[in-house]
C-alpha positions as CSV (number, residue, x, y, z in Angstrom):
1,M,-17.1,48.4,-63.7
2,L,-15.7,45.7,-61.5
3,R,-18.0,42.7,-61.3
4,V,-18.1,41.0,-57.9
5,E,-19.0,37.3,-57.9
6,P,-21.8,36.7,-55.4
7,R,-20.9,34.6,-52.4
8,L,-22.1,31.1,-52.8
9,S,-24.2,29.4,-50.1
10,D,-22.5,26.5,-48.3
11,E,-24.6,24.0,-50.2
12,D,-23.8,25.5,-53.6
13,L,-20.1,25.8,-52.8
14,L,-19.8,22.1,-51.8
15,D,-21.9,21.0,-54.7
16,R,-19.6,22.7,-57.2
17,F,-16.5,21.2,-55.5
18,Q,-18.1,17.8,-55.5
19,C,-19.2,17.9,-59.1
20,A,-15.7,19.1,-60.2
21,A,-14.0,16.3,-58.3
22,F,-16.4,13.7,-59.7
23,G,-15.6,14.9,-63.2
24,Y,-12.0,13.7,-62.8
25,F,-13.1,10.1,-63.0
26,L,-15.0,10.6,-66.2
27,E,-12.2,12.6,-67.8
28,T,-9.4,10.1,-67.0
29,V,-11.2,6.7,-67.3
30,N,-10.4,4.3,-70.1
31,P,-14.0,3.3,-71.0
32,E,-12.9,0.1,-72.5
33,N,-11.6,-1.4,-69.2
34,G,-12.7,1.1,-66.5
35,L,-9.2,1.9,-65.4
36,V,-8.7,5.4,-64.1
37,A,-5.4,7.3,-64.2
38,D,-3.6,7.9,-60.9
39,T,-3.0,11.5,-61.7
40,S,-3.9,14.0,-64.4
41,R,-0.4,14.0,-65.8
42,P,-0.1,12.7,-69.4
43,N,0.6,9.0,-70.0
44,W,0.3,8.1,-66.3
45,P,-0.7,4.6,-65.3
46,A,-3.9,3.6,-63.6
47,S,-4.2,3.1,-59.8
48,I,-6.4,0.3,-58.6
49,A,-7.3,2.4,-55.5
50,V,-8.5,5.3,-57.7
51,V,-10.6,2.7,-59.6
52,G,-12.2,1.7,-56.2
53,F,-13.0,5.4,-55.5
54,A,-14.4,5.7,-59.0
55,L,-16.7,2.7,-58.6
56,S,-17.9,4.2,-55.4
57,C,-18.6,7.6,-57.0
58,Y,-20.6,6.5,-60.0
59,P,-23.7,5.8,-57.8
60,V,-23.2,9.3,-56.3
61,G,-23.0,10.7,-59.8
62,V,-26.3,9.0,-60.8
63,E,-28.1,10.2,-57.6
64,R,-26.8,13.8,-58.1
65,G,-27.7,13.9,-61.8
66,W,-24.1,14.1,-63.0
67,M,-24.3,11.0,-65.1
68,T,-27.1,8.7,-66.3
69,R,-27.7,5.3,-64.7
70,D,-27.0,3.7,-68.1
71,A,-23.6,5.4,-68.4
72,A,-22.8,4.3,-64.8
73,V,-23.8,0.7,-65.6
74,K,-21.7,0.6,-68.7
75,L,-18.6,1.9,-67.0
76,T,-19.1,-0.3,-64.0
77,L,-19.6,-3.4,-66.1
78,A,-16.5,-2.7,-68.2
79,T,-14.5,-2.3,-64.9
80,L,-15.7,-5.5,-63.2
81,R,-15.4,-7.6,-66.4
82,F,-11.8,-6.4,-66.8
83,F,-10.8,-7.3,-63.3
84,W,-12.5,-10.7,-63.4
85,N,-11.1,-11.7,-66.8
86,S,-7.6,-10.2,-66.6
87,R,-4.8,-12.7,-66.0
88,Q,-3.8,-13.7,-62.5
89,G,-0.6,-15.5,-61.6
90,N,2.9,-15.2,-60.3
91,G,4.6,-14.6,-63.7
92,D,4.9,-11.8,-66.1
93,D,2.1,-10.2,-68.2
94,V,-0.5,-10.4,-65.5
95,T,-2.7,-8.0,-63.6
96,G,-2.8,-9.7,-60.2
97,H,-2.3,-12.8,-58.1
98,K,-4.4,-14.6,-55.5
99,G,-7.3,-12.2,-56.1
100,F,-5.1,-9.2,-55.4
101,Y,-4.0,-6.7,-58.0
102,Y,-0.9,-4.7,-58.7
103,H,-0.8,-1.2,-57.4
104,F,-0.3,0.5,-60.8
105,L,-1.6,-0.9,-64.2
106,D,-1.0,0.3,-67.7
107,I,-4.2,2.1,-68.4
108,R,-4.5,0.6,-71.9
109,T,-3.3,-3.0,-71.5
110,G,-4.1,-3.4,-67.8
111,L,-0.8,-5.0,-67.1
112,R,1.5,-4.4,-64.2
113,T,3.7,-1.3,-64.7
114,W,6.8,0.2,-62.9
115,R,7.6,-3.2,-61.5
116,C,5.2,-2.2,-58.7
117,E,4.0,-4.4,-55.8
118,L,0.9,-6.5,-55.5
119,S,-0.8,-4.1,-53.1
120,M,-3.0,-5.4,-50.3
121,V,-4.4,-2.1,-49.1
122,D,-5.0,-0.8,-52.7
123,T,-6.8,-4.0,-53.5
124,A,-9.0,-3.4,-50.4
125,L,-9.9,0.1,-51.6
126,L,-10.7,-1.4,-55.0
127,M,-12.8,-4.1,-53.5
128,A,-14.7,-1.5,-51.4
129,G,-15.7,0.1,-54.7
130,V,-16.6,-3.3,-56.2
131,L,-18.9,-4.0,-53.2
132,V,-20.5,-0.5,-53.5
133,A,-21.3,-1.3,-57.1
134,G,-22.8,-4.7,-56.1
135,A,-25.0,-3.1,-53.5
136,Y,-26.2,-0.1,-55.5
137,F,-27.1,-1.7,-58.8
138,T,-30.2,-3.7,-57.8
139,G,-32.1,-3.5,-61.1
140,D,-33.9,-6.6,-62.4
141,N,-32.0,-6.7,-65.8
142,D,-29.1,-8.6,-67.2
143,E,-26.6,-5.8,-66.9
144,E,-27.2,-5.0,-63.2
145,T,-27.5,-8.7,-62.3
146,E,-24.1,-9.2,-63.9
147,I,-22.7,-6.4,-61.8
148,R,-23.9,-8.0,-58.6
149,E,-22.6,-11.4,-59.6
150,L,-19.1,-10.1,-60.6
151,A,-18.9,-8.0,-57.4
152,E,-19.4,-11.1,-55.3
153,V,-17.0,-13.4,-57.1
154,L,-14.3,-10.7,-57.2
155,Y,-14.5,-10.3,-53.4
156,R,-14.7,-14.0,-52.8
157,R,-11.6,-14.6,-54.9
158,V,-9.2,-12.5,-52.7
159,D,-7.0,-14.8,-50.5
160,W,-6.6,-12.6,-47.4
161,R,-5.0,-15.4,-45.4
162,W,-2.3,-15.9,-48.0
163,A,-1.5,-12.1,-47.7
164,Q,-0.5,-12.6,-44.0
165,G,2.4,-14.8,-44.9
166,S,3.6,-16.3,-41.6
167,N,2.4,-13.2,-39.6
168,S,-0.7,-12.2,-37.8
169,T,-0.8,-8.8,-39.6
170,L,-1.4,-8.5,-43.3
171,R,1.7,-7.7,-45.4
172,Q,2.0,-4.4,-47.3
173,G,2.7,-6.1,-50.6
174,W,4.3,-8.9,-52.6
175,K,6.5,-9.2,-55.7
176,P,7.0,-12.2,-57.9
177,K,10.7,-12.6,-57.5
178,S,11.2,-11.5,-53.9
179,G,8.0,-12.5,-52.2
180,F,6.3,-10.5,-49.5
181,L,7.6,-7.0,-48.7
182,R,9.4,-6.7,-45.4
183,Y,6.8,-4.6,-43.6
184,G,3.2,-5.4,-42.6
185,W,0.3,-3.2,-42.1
186,E,1.0,-2.1,-38.6
187,G,0.3,1.1,-36.6
188,Y,-2.9,3.1,-37.2
189,N,-3.2,4.1,-40.9
190,E,-5.5,3.8,-43.9
191,A,-5.6,0.0,-43.5
192,T,-8.9,-0.1,-41.5
193,M,-10.8,-1.1,-44.6
194,L,-8.2,-3.7,-45.4
195,Y,-8.7,-5.5,-42.1
196,V,-12.5,-5.2,-42.2
197,L,-12.7,-6.8,-45.6
198,A,-10.1,-9.4,-44.7
199,M,-12.0,-10.5,-41.6
200,A,-15.4,-10.4,-43.3
201,S,-14.5,-12.6,-46.3
202,P,-16.9,-15.5,-46.6
203,D,-14.4,-17.8,-48.3
204,K,-10.7,-16.8,-47.6
205,P,-10.6,-14.6,-44.5
206,A,-7.6,-13.5,-42.6
207,S,-6.8,-15.5,-39.4
208,D,-8.8,-14.7,-36.3
209,D,-5.8,-13.0,-34.6
210,S,-5.1,-10.6,-37.5
211,Y,-7.2,-7.6,-36.3
212,A,-6.0,-7.9,-32.7
213,G,-2.5,-8.2,-34.1
214,W,-3.0,-4.9,-35.9
215,T,-4.5,-2.9,-33.1
216,A,-1.7,-4.2,-30.8
217,T,0.6,-1.9,-32.8
218,Y,-1.4,1.2,-32.3
219,R,0.1,4.4,-30.9
220,W,-2.0,6.5,-28.5
221,E,-0.8,10.1,-28.0
222,N,-1.8,13.3,-26.3
223,I,-1.0,16.1,-28.7
224,Y,-2.1,19.7,-28.2
225,G,-4.4,18.5,-25.6
226,Y,-6.1,15.9,-27.8
227,D,-6.0,12.2,-26.8
228,V,-5.7,10.6,-30.3
229,L,-4.8,7.4,-32.0
230,Y,-1.9,8.7,-33.9
231,G,-1.5,8.7,-37.7
232,G,0.5,11.6,-39.1
233,P,-1.1,12.3,-42.5
234,L,-4.8,13.2,-42.6
235,F,-5.7,10.7,-45.3
236,M,-5.1,7.9,-42.8
237,H,-8.1,9.3,-40.9
238,Q,-10.3,9.7,-44.0
239,F,-10.0,6.9,-46.5
240,S,-11.9,4.0,-44.8
241,H,-14.6,6.4,-43.6
242,A,-15.6,6.9,-47.3
243,W,-17.4,3.5,-47.0
244,I,-18.1,2.9,-43.3
245,D,-19.7,5.2,-40.8
246,F,-17.6,4.6,-37.7
247,D,-19.5,7.0,-35.5
248,G,-20.3,5.0,-32.3
249,I,-18.6,1.8,-33.5
250,R,-16.0,0.6,-31.0
251,D,-13.6,-2.2,-30.9
252,A,-11.8,-3.4,-27.8
253,F,-9.1,-0.7,-28.2
254,M,-11.6,2.1,-28.6
255,R,-13.7,0.9,-25.7
256,E,-10.7,1.1,-23.5
257,K,-10.0,4.6,-24.7
258,N,-13.7,5.7,-24.5
259,S,-13.6,6.9,-28.1
260,D,-14.4,5.6,-31.6
261,Y,-12.8,6.0,-35.0
262,F,-15.1,8.8,-36.1
263,E,-14.3,10.9,-33.0
264,N,-10.6,10.1,-33.5
265,S,-10.7,11.5,-37.1
266,R,-12.4,14.6,-35.7
267,R,-9.6,15.1,-33.2
268,A,-7.0,14.4,-35.8
269,T,-8.5,17.2,-38.0
270,Y,-8.3,19.7,-35.1
271,L,-4.8,18.5,-34.4
272,H,-3.7,19.5,-37.9
273,R,-5.4,22.9,-37.6
274,D,-3.7,23.5,-34.3
275,Y,-0.3,22.4,-35.7
276,A,-0.6,25.1,-38.3
277,R,-1.5,27.6,-35.6
278,H,1.7,26.7,-33.7
279,N,3.6,26.6,-37.0
280,P,6.8,25.3,-35.5
281,S,8.8,25.5,-38.8
282,G,7.7,29.1,-39.5
283,Y,6.0,28.5,-42.9
284,D,4.4,31.5,-44.5
285,G,0.6,31.4,-44.4
286,Y,0.1,28.5,-41.9
287,G,-2.7,29.2,-39.5
288,E,-6.4,29.1,-38.8
289,G,-7.4,29.1,-42.4
290,L,-4.5,27.2,-44.0
291,W,-3.6,23.8,-42.7
292,G,-3.8,20.1,-43.5
293,L,-0.8,17.8,-44.2
294,S,-1.3,14.5,-46.1
295,A,0.0,12.3,-48.9
296,G,0.5,14.2,-52.1
297,D,2.8,16.0,-54.5
298,G,5.3,18.6,-53.5
299,P,7.7,21.0,-55.2
300,G,10.4,18.3,-55.8
301,N,13.4,16.9,-54.1
302,F,15.9,19.7,-53.5
303,R,17.3,22.0,-50.8
304,A,17.1,25.7,-50.8
305,K,17.4,28.8,-48.5
306,I,14.1,30.6,-48.0
307,E,14.4,33.9,-46.1
308,R,17.9,32.7,-44.9
309,R,16.5,29.5,-43.5
310,P,17.7,26.2,-45.1
311,R,14.7,24.1,-46.3
312,K,14.5,20.6,-47.6
313,F,11.7,19.9,-50.0
314,S,10.1,16.7,-51.3
315,G,8.2,15.6,-54.3
316,Y,5.5,13.0,-53.5
317,A,5.5,12.4,-49.8
318,A,3.1,11.4,-46.9
319,R,3.4,14.6,-44.9
320,G,2.1,14.5,-41.4
321,A,1.6,16.5,-38.2
322,P,3.1,17.2,-35.8
323,F,6.1,14.9,-36.2
324,G,6.5,15.5,-39.9
325,P,7.6,15.3,-42.6
326,D,6.6,18.9,-43.3
327,D,8.1,21.0,-46.1
328,G,5.4,23.6,-46.2
329,T,3.2,21.7,-48.6
330,I,-0.5,21.9,-47.8
331,A,-3.0,19.3,-49.1
332,P,-6.1,21.5,-49.8
333,W,-8.3,18.5,-50.5
334,S,-8.0,17.7,-46.8
335,Y,-10.7,20.2,-46.0
336,L,-13.2,18.4,-48.3
337,A,-12.3,15.0,-47.0
338,S,-12.6,16.0,-43.4
339,L,-15.9,17.8,-43.7
340,P,-17.9,15.0,-42.1
341,F,-15.7,15.1,-39.0
342,A,-15.3,18.9,-38.4
343,P,-17.4,21.0,-40.8
344,E,-17.1,24.0,-38.4
345,I,-13.4,24.4,-39.2
346,C,-13.2,22.7,-42.7
347,L,-15.7,24.8,-44.4
348,P,-14.2,28.1,-43.3
349,A,-10.8,26.8,-44.4
350,L,-12.2,25.9,-47.8
351,R,-13.6,29.4,-48.2
352,H,-10.3,30.9,-47.0
353,L,-8.5,28.9,-49.7
354,R,-10.8,30.0,-52.5
355,E,-10.8,33.7,-51.5
356,R,-7.2,34.2,-50.4
357,H,-5.5,31.7,-52.8
358,P,-7.6,31.7,-55.9
359,E,-4.6,30.6,-58.0
360,V,-4.9,27.2,-56.2
361,V,-8.5,26.7,-57.0
362,D,-9.1,26.0,-60.7
363,S,-12.8,25.7,-61.6
364,F,-13.5,24.3,-58.2
365,R,-10.7,21.8,-58.3
366,V,-7.8,21.7,-55.9
367,P,-4.3,20.2,-56.5
368,S,-2.8,17.3,-54.7
369,G,-0.7,19.9,-52.8
370,F,0.7,23.4,-52.9
371,N,3.7,25.0,-51.2
Protein backbone atom coordinates (compact mmCIF):
# COMPACT_ATOMS: atom_id res chain seq x y z
CA MET A 1 0.00 0.00 0.00
CA LEU A 2 1.36 3.43 -0.98
CA ARG A 3 2.24 5.51 2.04
CA VAL A 4 1.55 9.22 1.62
CA GLU A 5 3.63 11.56 3.74
CA PRO A 6 1.41 13.96 5.68
CA ARG A 7 1.61 17.58 4.62
CA LEU A 8 3.75 19.51 7.07
CA SER A 9 2.50 22.73 8.62
CA ASP A 10 4.27 25.90 7.55
CA GLU A 11 6.06 26.08 10.90
CA ASP A 12 7.23 22.47 10.78
CA LEU A 13 8.34 22.80 7.16
CA LEU A 14 10.43 25.88 7.85
CA ASP A 15 11.87 24.40 11.03
CA ARG A 16 13.13 21.37 9.12
CA PHE A 17 14.69 23.49 6.38
CA GLN A 18 16.33 25.75 8.95
CA CYS A 19 17.68 22.88 11.03
CA ALA A 20 19.07 21.18 7.92
CA ALA A 21 20.76 24.39 6.79
CA PHE A 22 22.23 24.92 10.25
CA GLY A 23 23.69 21.42 10.17
CA TYR A 24 25.96 22.43 7.29
CA PHE A 25 28.08 24.58 9.59
CA LEU A 26 28.57 21.80 12.13
CA GLU A 27 29.43 19.27 9.41
CA THR A 28 32.01 21.38 7.57
CA VAL A 29 33.66 23.34 10.39
CA ASN A 30 37.22 22.67 11.51
CA PRO A 31 36.72 22.68 15.29
CA GLU A 32 40.37 23.52 15.87
CA ASN A 33 40.15 26.97 14.28
CA GLY A 34 36.46 27.53 13.53
CA LEU A 35 36.96 27.80 9.76
CA VAL A 36 34.01 26.59 7.69
CA ALA A 37 34.25 25.22 4.14
CA ASP A 38 32.90 27.39 1.34
CA THR A 39 31.11 24.40 -0.20
CA SER A 40 30.45 20.75 0.60
CA ARG A 41 32.92 19.63 -2.09
CA PRO A 42 35.86 17.60 -0.75
CA ASN A 43 39.07 19.47 0.08
CA TRP A 44 37.52 22.90 -0.46
CA PRO A 45 38.95 25.94 1.33
CA ALA A 46 37.15 27.98 3.95
CA SER A 47 35.36 31.22 3.15
CA ILE A 48 35.59 34.00 5.72
CA ALA A 49 32.05 35.09 4.79
CA VAL A 50 30.72 31.62 5.56
CA VAL A 51 32.49 31.83 8.93
CA GLY A 52 30.61 35.08 9.58
CA PHE A 53 27.31 33.37 8.86
CA ALA A 54 28.32 30.44 11.07
CA LEU A 55 29.13 32.71 14.01
CA SER A 56 25.72 34.33 13.54
CA CYS A 57 23.98 30.96 13.42
CA TYR A 58 25.48 29.41 16.55
CA PRO A 59 23.28 31.56 18.83
CA VAL A 60 20.26 30.54 16.75
CA GLY A 61 21.26 26.92 17.18
CA VAL A 62 21.45 27.37 20.94
CA GLU A 63 18.04 29.06 21.11
CA ARG A 64 16.44 26.39 18.91
CA GLY A 65 17.99 23.50 20.81
CA TRP A 66 20.13 22.35 17.90
CA MET A 67 23.38 22.67 19.86
CA THR A 68 24.33 23.27 23.47
CA ARG A 69 25.54 26.62 24.69
CA ASP A 70 28.82 25.02 25.77
CA ALA A 71 29.40 23.68 22.25
CA ALA A 72 28.62 27.08 20.76
CA VAL A 73 31.00 28.80 23.16
CA LYS A 74 33.77 26.33 22.31
CA LEU A 75 33.39 26.79 18.54
CA THR A 76 33.05 30.55 18.82
CA LEU A 77 36.13 30.88 21.01
CA ALA A 78 38.18 28.71 18.66
CA THR A 79 37.11 30.93 15.76
CA LEU A 80 37.80 34.28 17.40
CA ARG A 81 41.11 33.15 18.87
CA PHE A 82 42.23 31.96 15.45
CA PHE A 83 41.42 35.24 13.71
CA TRP A 84 43.00 37.32 16.46
CA ASN A 85 46.19 35.27 16.68
CA SER A 86 46.71 34.48 12.98
CA ARG A 87 49.43 36.42 11.20
CA GLN A 88 48.67 39.78 9.59
CA GLY A 89 50.97 41.47 7.09
CA ASN A 90 51.67 42.21 3.43
CA GLY A 91 53.87 39.18 2.80
CA ASP A 92 53.39 35.45 2.34
CA ASP A 93 52.16 32.93 4.89
CA VAL A 94 49.60 35.29 6.39
CA THR A 95 45.86 35.25 6.96
CA GLY A 96 45.12 38.94 6.61
CA HIS A 97 46.33 42.52 6.52
CA LYS A 98 45.21 45.75 8.22
CA GLY A 99 42.53 43.84 10.12
CA PHE A 100 41.02 42.46 6.90
CA TYR A 101 41.24 38.81 5.87
CA TYR A 102 41.77 36.93 2.64
CA HIS A 103 38.62 35.69 0.97
CA PHE A 104 39.57 31.99 1.00
CA LEU A 105 41.74 30.29 3.62
CA ASP A 106 43.15 26.79 3.83
CA ILE A 107 40.76 25.14 6.25
CA ARG A 108 43.59 23.39 8.08
CA THR A 109 46.39 25.96 8.20
CA GLY A 110 44.29 29.11 7.92
CA LEU A 111 46.63 30.59 5.32
CA ARG A 112 45.62 32.39 2.13
CA THR A 113 44.77 30.06 -0.72
CA TRP A 114 44.20 30.34 -4.49
CA ARG A 115 46.16 33.64 -4.49
CA CYS A 116 42.84 35.22 -3.60
CA GLU A 117 42.22 38.84 -2.71
CA LEU A 118 42.08 40.47 0.68
CA SER A 119 38.30 40.89 0.64
CA MET A 120 36.62 43.96 2.10
CA VAL A 121 33.02 42.78 1.82
CA ASP A 122 33.74 39.25 3.02
CA THR A 123 35.62 40.68 6.00
CA ALA A 124 32.52 42.76 6.74
CA LEU A 125 30.34 39.63 6.70
CA LEU A 126 32.87 37.95 8.99
CA MET A 127 32.83 40.93 11.35
CA ALA A 128 29.04 40.93 11.41
CA GLY A 129 29.22 37.41 12.79
CA VAL A 130 31.97 38.40 15.21
CA LEU A 131 29.78 41.19 16.59
CA VAL A 132 26.78 38.85 16.90
CA ALA A 133 28.92 36.56 19.03
CA GLY A 134 30.02 39.46 21.20
CA ALA A 135 26.43 40.59 21.69
CA TYR A 136 24.95 37.14 22.39
CA PHE A 137 27.42 35.60 24.80
CA THR A 138 26.83 37.75 27.87
CA GLY A 139 27.59 35.14 30.53
CA ASP A 140 29.64 36.09 33.58
CA ASN A 141 32.40 33.53 33.07
CA ASP A 142 35.89 33.50 31.62
CA GLU A 143 34.94 31.96 28.25
CA GLU A 144 32.08 34.30 27.39
CA THR A 145 33.99 37.30 28.71
CA GLU A 146 36.83 36.40 26.35
CA ILE A 147 34.38 36.14 23.44
CA ARG A 148 33.18 39.69 24.10
CA GLU A 149 36.72 41.02 24.42
CA LEU A 150 37.92 39.33 21.23
CA ALA A 151 34.88 40.51 19.27
CA GLU A 152 35.63 44.10 20.21
CA VAL A 153 39.34 44.07 19.41
CA LEU A 154 38.81 42.24 16.11
CA TYR A 155 36.33 44.87 14.93
CA ARG A 156 38.45 47.75 16.19
CA ARG A 157 41.52 46.45 14.33
CA VAL A 158 39.97 46.73 10.85
CA ASP A 159 41.36 49.79 9.05
CA TRP A 160 38.38 50.81 6.94
CA ARG A 161 39.92 54.13 5.89
CA TRP A 162 42.92 52.33 4.40
CA ALA A 163 40.51 50.19 2.36
CA GLN A 164 39.32 53.27 0.47
CA GLY A 165 42.72 53.89 -1.08
CA SER A 166 42.49 57.36 -2.60
CA ASN A 167 38.76 57.03 -3.28
CA SER A 168 35.55 57.83 -1.45
CA THR A 169 34.14 54.35 -2.02
CA LEU A 170 35.69 51.27 -0.45
CA ARG A 171 37.76 49.09 -2.76
CA GLN A 172 36.62 45.56 -3.59
CA GLY A 173 39.92 43.97 -2.63
CA TRP A 174 43.68 44.13 -2.37
CA LYS A 175 46.62 41.88 -3.28
CA PRO A 176 50.17 42.03 -1.92
CA LYS A 177 51.96 42.48 -5.24
CA SER A 178 49.47 44.59 -7.21
CA GLY A 179 47.72 46.59 -4.50
CA PHE A 180 44.05 47.54 -4.61
CA LEU A 181 41.80 45.96 -7.20
CA ARG A 182 40.64 48.26 -9.94
CA TYR A 183 37.00 48.40 -8.90
CA GLY A 184 35.35 49.74 -5.78
CA TRP A 185 32.09 48.81 -4.10
CA GLU A 186 29.77 50.86 -6.27
CA GLY A 187 26.17 50.39 -7.33
CA TYR A 188 23.63 48.75 -5.03
CA ASN A 189 24.73 45.29 -3.95
CA GLU A 190 25.55 43.23 -0.85
CA ALA A 191 27.90 45.94 0.44
CA THR A 192 25.36 47.63 2.73
CA MET A 193 26.84 45.83 5.74
CA LEU A 194 30.32 46.81 4.60
CA TYR A 195 29.51 50.52 4.64
CA VAL A 196 27.56 50.33 7.91
CA LEU A 197 30.47 48.70 9.73
CA ALA A 198 33.02 50.96 8.06
CA MET A 199 31.19 54.13 9.10
CA ALA A 200 30.47 52.85 12.62
CA SER A 201 34.03 51.86 13.49
CA PRO A 202 35.10 53.52 16.76
CA ASP A 203 38.80 53.61 15.86
CA LYS A 204 39.43 53.46 12.10
CA PRO A 205 36.24 54.47 10.27
CA ALA A 206 35.88 55.18 6.58
CA SER A 207 35.86 58.84 5.61
CA ASP A 208 32.68 60.84 6.11
CA ASP A 209 31.97 60.96 2.38
CA SER A 210 32.22 57.19 1.78
CA TYR A 211 28.55 56.32 2.25
CA ALA A 212 27.33 59.22 0.12
CA GLY A 213 29.92 58.26 -2.46
CA TRP A 214 28.42 54.77 -2.58
CA THR A 215 24.77 55.82 -2.80
CA ALA A 216 25.67 58.28 -5.57
CA THR A 217 26.34 55.24 -7.77
CA TYR A 218 22.89 53.70 -7.21
CA ARG A 219 20.66 52.78 -10.15
CA TRP A 220 16.90 53.34 -9.73
CA GLU A 221 14.70 51.48 -12.22
CA ASN A 222 11.07 50.76 -12.99
CA ILE A 223 10.80 47.08 -13.95
CA TYR A 224 7.53 45.21 -14.40
CA GLY A 225 5.81 48.13 -12.69
CA TYR A 226 8.08 48.06 -9.61
CA ASP A 227 10.13 51.12 -8.68
CA VAL A 228 13.26 49.47 -7.38
CA LEU A 229 16.86 50.16 -6.46
CA TYR A 230 18.37 47.73 -8.92
CA GLY A 231 20.64 44.85 -8.06
CA GLY A 232 20.31 41.84 -10.37
CA PRO A 233 21.01 38.78 -8.17
CA LEU A 234 18.69 38.25 -5.21
CA PHE A 235 21.49 37.72 -2.70
CA MET A 236 22.30 41.43 -3.00
CA HIS A 237 18.90 42.13 -1.47
CA GLN A 238 19.27 39.53 1.29
CA PHE A 239 22.71 39.31 2.87
CA SER A 240 22.89 42.52 4.92
CA HIS A 241 19.32 41.96 6.15
CA ALA A 242 20.51 38.90 8.04
CA TRP A 243 21.90 41.31 10.66
CA ILE A 244 19.96 44.57 10.38
CA ASP A 245 16.19 45.06 10.21
CA PHE A 246 15.99 47.82 7.61
CA ASP A 247 12.19 48.09 7.78
CA GLY A 248 11.46 51.80 8.18
CA ILE A 249 15.12 52.89 8.13
CA ARG A 250 15.75 55.51 5.47
CA ASP A 251 18.88 57.25 4.31
CA ALA A 252 18.80 60.35 2.12
CA PHE A 253 18.45 58.28 -1.03
CA MET A 254 15.50 56.27 0.25
CA ARG A 255 13.77 59.33 1.72
CA GLU A 256 13.85 60.89 -1.73
CA LYS A 257 12.34 57.70 -3.22
CA ASN A 258 9.79 57.30 -0.38
CA SER A 259 10.98 53.76 0.24
CA ASP A 260 13.38 51.81 2.44
CA TYR A 261 15.74 48.87 1.97
CA PHE A 262 13.33 46.30 3.39
CA GLU A 263 10.60 47.40 0.98
CA ASN A 264 13.14 47.41 -1.82
CA SER A 265 14.02 43.78 -1.10
CA ARG A 266 10.32 42.90 -1.14
CA ARG A 267 9.94 44.49 -4.56
CA ALA A 268 13.08 42.77 -5.83
CA THR A 269 11.65 39.42 -4.73
CA TYR A 270 8.43 40.07 -6.65
CA LEU A 271 10.48 41.26 -9.62
CA HIS A 272 12.23 37.89 -9.80
CA ARG A 273 8.92 36.07 -9.59
CA ASP A 274 7.49 38.20 -12.39
CA TYR A 275 10.61 37.72 -14.50
CA ALA A 276 10.04 33.97 -14.33
CA ARG A 277 6.41 34.51 -15.30
CA HIS A 278 7.48 36.45 -18.38
CA ASN A 279 10.24 33.88 -19.04
CA PRO A 280 11.83 35.84 -21.91
CA SER A 281 14.36 33.10 -22.67
CA GLY A 282 11.77 30.32 -22.72
CA TYR A 283 13.24 28.10 -20.01
CA ASP A 284 11.28 25.01 -19.09
CA GLY A 285 9.54 25.29 -15.72
CA TYR A 286 9.98 29.01 -15.07
CA GLY A 287 6.84 30.52 -13.64
CA GLU A 288 4.77 31.21 -10.53
CA GLY A 289 6.34 28.42 -8.51
CA LEU A 290 9.86 28.35 -9.94
CA TRP A 291 11.90 31.51 -9.89
CA GLY A 292 14.87 33.20 -8.21
CA LEU A 293 18.24 34.01 -9.77
CA SER A 294 21.28 34.57 -7.60
CA ALA A 295 24.96 33.78 -7.17
CA GLY A 296 25.68 30.09 -7.23
CA ASP A 297 26.79 27.02 -9.12
CA GLY A 298 25.57 26.12 -12.59
CA PRO A 299 26.00 23.19 -14.98
CA GLY A 300 29.41 24.36 -16.24
CA ASN A 301 30.93 26.54 -18.93
CA PHE A 302 29.79 25.21 -22.30
CA ARG A 303 27.40 25.79 -25.19
CA ALA A 304 24.68 23.40 -26.33
CA LYS A 305 21.49 23.27 -28.38
CA ILE A 306 18.41 22.57 -26.29
CA GLU A 307 15.23 21.96 -28.30
CA ARG A 308 17.01 23.53 -31.29
CA ARG A 309 17.84 26.71 -29.38
CA PRO A 310 21.51 27.56 -28.81
CA ARG A 311 22.23 28.00 -25.11
CA LYS A 312 25.27 29.22 -23.23
CA PHE A 313 25.75 27.79 -19.75
CA SER A 314 27.98 28.86 -16.88
CA GLY A 315 29.51 27.32 -13.78
CA TYR A 316 29.56 29.63 -10.80
CA ALA A 317 27.96 32.96 -11.72
CA ALA A 318 26.02 35.83 -10.20
CA ARG A 319 22.80 35.38 -12.17
CA GLY A 320 20.28 38.20 -12.12
CA ALA A 321 16.91 39.41 -13.35
CA PRO A 322 15.84 40.84 -15.68
CA PHE A 323 19.09 41.85 -17.39
CA GLY A 324 20.92 38.59 -16.77
CA PRO A 325 22.97 36.61 -16.92
CA ASP A 326 20.43 33.79 -16.98
CA ASP A 327 21.21 30.30 -18.24
CA GLY A 328 18.16 28.62 -16.74
CA THR A 329 19.77 28.00 -13.34
CA ILE A 330 17.48 28.62 -10.37
CA ALA A 331 18.85 29.32 -6.86
CA PRO A 332 16.25 27.51 -4.71
CA TRP A 333 17.64 28.88 -1.45
CA SER A 334 16.33 32.27 -2.61
CA TYR A 335 12.88 31.34 -1.32
CA LEU A 336 14.18 30.79 2.20
CA ALA A 337 16.35 33.90 2.22
CA SER A 338 13.52 36.11 0.95
CA LEU A 339 10.86 34.77 3.34
CA PRO A 340 11.03 37.86 5.60
CA PHE A 341 10.20 40.12 2.66
CA ALA A 342 7.48 38.21 0.80
CA PRO A 343 6.34 35.04 2.61
CA GLU A 344 3.14 35.01 0.57
CA ILE A 345 5.07 34.06 -2.58
CA CYS A 346 8.19 32.44 -1.08
CA LEU A 347 6.47 29.78 0.99
CA PRO A 348 4.30 28.51 -1.91
CA ALA A 349 7.43 28.43 -4.10
CA LEU A 350 9.24 26.39 -1.45
CA ARG A 351 6.36 23.91 -1.31
CA HIS A 352 6.22 23.78 -5.10
CA LEU A 353 9.93 22.96 -5.21
CA ARG A 354 9.61 20.16 -2.67
CA GLU A 355 6.48 18.64 -4.21
CA ARG A 356 7.23 19.06 -7.93
CA HIS A 357 11.02 18.71 -7.86
CA PRO A 358 11.76 16.30 -4.99
CA GLU A 359 15.07 15.35 -6.62
CA VAL A 360 16.33 18.86 -5.79
CA VAL A 361 15.43 18.73 -2.09
CA ASP A 362 17.64 16.26 -0.22
CA SER A 363 16.68 15.81 3.45
CA PHE A 364 15.36 19.38 3.50
CA ARG A 365 18.53 20.77 1.94
CA VAL A 366 18.64 22.58 -1.36
CA PRO A 367 21.63 22.98 -3.68
CA SER A 368 23.36 26.19 -4.65
CA GLY A 369 21.54 25.98 -7.96
CA PHE A 370 19.79 23.63 -10.37
CA ASN A 371 19.14 23.94 -14.08
